[in-house]
C-alpha positions as CSV (number, residue, x, y, z in Angstrom):
1,M,0.0,0.1,0.0
2,R,2.7,2.2,0.5
3,W,3.7,2.2,-3.0
4,V,0.6,3.3,-3.7
5,L,0.2,6.0,-1.4
6,L,3.4,7.5,-2.6
7,L,2.2,7.2,-6.6
8,M,-1.0,9.2,-5.4
9,A,1.3,11.6,-3.8
10,A,3.4,11.7,-7.1
11,G,0.4,12.3,-9.1
12,V,-1.0,15.4,-7.4
13,V,2.7,16.9,-8.1
14,V,2.2,16.1,-12.0
15,Q,-1.2,17.9,-11.3
16,V,0.5,21.0,-10.1
17,F,2.7,20.9,-13.1
18,L,0.0,20.0,-15.6
19,A,-2.5,22.7,-13.8
20,G,0.5,25.5,-14.5
21,L,0.8,24.1,-18.3
22,G,-2.9,25.0,-18.3
23,I,-2.2,28.5,-17.1
24,F,0.4,29.7,-18.7
25,G,-0.6,28.3,-22.2
26,G,0.8,25.2,-22.5
27,G,-2.4,23.4,-23.4
28,G,-5.9,23.6,-22.0
29,F,-6.9,21.4,-18.7
30,D,-8.0,18.3,-20.3
31,R,-4.7,16.4,-19.5
32,H,-5.2,17.8,-15.9
33,V,-8.8,16.5,-15.5
34,D,-7.7,13.0,-16.8
35,V,-4.7,12.7,-14.7
36,G,-6.9,14.2,-11.7
37,W,-9.2,11.0,-12.2
38,T,-6.7,8.7,-12.3
39,V,-5.3,10.3,-8.9
40,H,-8.6,9.6,-7.2
41,T,-8.8,6.0,-8.6
42,I,-5.2,5.4,-7.2
43,G,-6.7,6.8,-3.7
44,L,-9.8,4.3,-3.9
45,L,-6.8,1.3,-4.8
46,A,-5.3,2.5,-1.8
47,F,-8.6,2.4,0.6
48,I,-9.5,-1.5,-0.7
49,L,-5.6,-2.4,-0.4
50,A,-6.3,-0.9,3.3
51,L,-9.3,-2.8,4.1
52,V,-7.9,-6.5,2.3
53,G,-4.3,-5.7,3.2
54,P,-3.0,-5.8,7.1
55,R,-5.7,-3.9,8.6
56,T,-5.0,-1.0,11.0
57,R,-7.2,1.6,12.0
58,T,-4.6,4.0,10.4
59,A,-4.5,2.7,7.6
60,V,-8.2,1.9,6.9
61,V,-9.5,5.5,8.5
62,G,-6.6,7.5,6.6
63,T,-7.2,6.1,3.4
64,L,-11.2,6.7,3.6
65,G,-10.4,10.2,4.8
66,L,-7.8,10.6,1.8
67,V,-10.8,9.5,-0.8
68,V,-13.5,11.6,1.0
69,L,-10.8,14.6,0.9
70,N,-9.8,14.1,-2.8
71,T,-13.5,13.5,-3.7
72,V,-14.4,17.4,-2.4
73,Q,-11.3,18.4,-3.6
74,I,-12.4,17.6,-7.0
75,M,-16.0,18.9,-6.5
76,L,-14.7,22.4,-5.4
77,S,-13.0,22.8,-9.3
78,G,-16.8,23.5,-10.1
79,A,-18.2,25.9,-7.4
80,E,-19.6,28.9,-9.1
81,A,-18.0,31.0,-6.3
82,P,-14.3,31.9,-7.2
83,G,-13.6,31.9,-3.2
84,I,-15.1,28.3,-2.8
85,A,-13.5,27.2,-6.2
86,A,-10.0,28.2,-5.1
87,L,-10.2,25.9,-2.3
88,H,-9.5,23.0,-4.8
89,P,-5.9,23.6,-5.1
90,T,-5.3,24.5,-1.4
91,L,-7.2,21.0,-0.7
92,A,-4.5,19.4,-3.2
93,L,-1.9,20.4,-1.0
94,A,-3.7,18.7,1.9
95,V,-4.2,15.2,0.1
96,L,-0.6,15.5,-1.0
97,A,0.4,15.9,2.6
98,L,-1.8,12.9,4.1
99,A,-1.1,10.6,0.9
100,L,2.6,11.2,2.4
101,R,1.9,10.8,6.5
102,L,0.1,7.5,5.2
103,A,2.6,6.6,3.2
104,R,5.0,7.1,6.0
105,A,3.1,5.5,8.5
106,T,2.0,2.4,6.3
107,P,4.4,-0.7,7.8
108,R,7.3,-1.8,5.6
109,P,6.9,-5.6,4.5
110,A,9.0,-8.1,6.2
111,S,12.0,-9.1,3.9
């Protein structure tokens, strides 16, 4: 599960880059949207792995919270009020931080 969470965190960083491309004339936001849904799917995968893997409260509750936070973050992009929509990139930072925190808290497999 650790690698899935790290992949999600990397996806958020890619999202920031793609948003920058969209803002500064490197194309539209289509790639940003596509990768965003991929990042969300990766979060769902992390939650499923938390349920079927060695279950810990931190893993299950944390990944569920991550999926909920990411879902809210995505929904904010369509808000009509600019002040609310501006929370979309702000919550992306929270998604990044939580994914990294959960990856760090995930026990490493015994070798």
